[in-house]
N, C-alpha and C positions, 0 to 999 in steps of 0.2 A: 478250757471249755469249748472254745470255737473249734479247736483241732478235733475234739471228740465228735462234735456235730458233723464236721466235714467227713470224718471217717464213716460215720453211720450213714450219711447220704450216699457215699460211694458204695458201701456194702449193699444198700437198697438198689442202687443203679445196676450193679452186676447181677443181682438176683432176678431182676426184671429183663435184662438183656438176653435175647434168645440163646446164645451159646454159653452165657454166664462167665465169659472171660474176654479179655482183650485179644485181638488178633496179633499174630507174631509178624515180625518183619519179613520172615520167609513167606508167609501166606500172602502178604501184600505184593512182594516181589514176584511170586509165582503168577499172580493175576496179571501183573505188568508183562512178564515174560510171555504169557499166553497171547496177549494182545499184539505183541511184535513177532510172534511165531507164525509159521505157515498154517498152523491149525486154525488160526482166526482169519484166514485170507478172505472169507466170504462175509465177514462181520464188518459193518460200517455204520456210523451214525448212531451209536448206542452208548448209553451210560452204564458202566459196570460198577455198581456199588460194591466195595469190599468192606462190608460192615457186619458180617456175621448174621445177616438176616434182619437187622434192625429196621431197615426201610420197608421190608415186606411183611411186617407184623404190626400188631397194635402198639408196639413199643414206641415211645416218643422221646427223641433227643431234645433236651432243653439246655439252655446255657448253664444251668446248675447241675447237669448230669455228671460232669467231670470234676 
């Protein structure tokens, strides 16, 4: 019963999350690669969330989201 409840909560989470999916390790690695590349040489003192738009929308992360 508890497992079913957890699965339903996760399904609801992904429906509300802007891209509707979890990011891949490659996507996270590409963001890190960009920050250490010459292309980001003029960027400093910034936070770059790699969260699929979760922090820039009405979507709210909670401790129960995952």
